[in-house]
C-alpha positions, 0 to 999 in steps of 0.5 A: 499499498502506497504511503500517503504524501505529507503536506508542509504549509510555511509562510513567511509572515507567519509568527507560528513558523517563527516560533517553531524555529522555521523562520530564522531572523539574522542577528543585529548587527552590532552598534557601537555604544551611544555614550563612547564619545566625548562629547553627544549633541543636542539640537538646534532650533528645537523649539521651532519644530516642536511648534509645528511652525514648520509645516510642508513646504515645496517650491519649484523652478521657473521651469516646473521643476520642483527646487526643495521639498521640506517637511515638519520635522525639518527633514526635506530635499533639495533638487538640482534644475535636472531635477538630480537629489542635491541635498537629503536631510534626514532624521536622527533626534528631534532638532539633529539631523544628518545633511548629505550633500550629492553631485549632479551627474549620471551617476551621482557621487557624494560631495559632503557629509554633516553630521548633528554630534560633531563629525563632518567630510567633504570632498574634492570632485577628484574624489580626494577628502577635502575637509575632515572635521570631529568633535575636537577639531578639523583638517583641510586639504588640498586636491593632492591630499597635502595639508593645508591647515589644522586646528583644535576648536577650544585652541584659540592661541596657536591656530589662529590661521584656523576658525574662529579667527580665520573662516574656510568658504569653498564651492562643493559645485557651482550651485554649493558652497560651504562656510565655516564660522564656527563649530556651531555656524557651519554654513550649507548654502544652496544657490541657482538664479533665484532660488536658494537655500541656507541650513546651519549643519553646524553642532551644538555638544555637551561634554559627556565624559571628560576622561575619553578627551585624548592628549593634546597631539603635538604636532611633529612640524613644529617639534622638528622646527623647534629643535632645529631652532635650538641647535642654531641658538646654540651654534650662535652662542657658540661663535659669540663666546668664541670672538668675546674669549678665543683663546679660553680653555674652558671655552667647551666647558661654557654652558649656553644662556639660561633660556636657550638650555630652559628650550632645550628641556622643554622641547626633549620633554614634548618629544619625549611625550610625542613618543608615548603618543605614537607608542599609544596610537600603535597599541590601540591599533593591535588590540582592536579584533580583527575582522573576519574573512568572508565565507 
């Protein structure tokens, strides 16, 4: 006698199939702890969003092509005259937004990204990083990747060539410009004829973990220049001593002036601190878990 065939009924949406193990869900991706950063972002203009006064806004070019769509929660899109997406604004939390700037190309590429936690990056047309900022400072590079300037937001003595003393401004393309005045005041400006829109893409940060603020990095180039300056000062002082006491038998035992010796000791300490920083960075790299190979 032939044995009867059994029919198995399965549906992906069935809760019973999930409970009995027929449907397997992928594990949730690992995410970093929210409190890992030294600073946490605070919203800008949150009262305006909560009031509901923004409303839905739609604007168009004279050709009838859509120029702008802004939603009541502050998210939205800006479009090029061709209809391609120029700026996409997404919400992280109420009053905190991500801004992604796209190039006007058939195969669109990203020109800039601004996050509410203080991190941002901009790119040259050739894809090389133009500007990179984090919660502590930033660096500007030319189109070959060479450093133009570097600064710390809280160090307003050393970096007089950078914000807020000297604003940075440049164009991402013929329509979009960036102007950086301070950490809280960064302007992303879109302009096309009589159509225009500005956004403050800066970050307002609140100290979260003071112990996670890294020590001030010692500039290797500055340290090298200081060492060479001290070397020249010692040589000039020795020449002056030889001219003053040409026949003195103790000429090699005469010490340089106190201010030169003090500079030399300070530079030696900085050189040791720099070596410790490099060793610490290398140690952190070796402690990072290796990325598993794809099977």
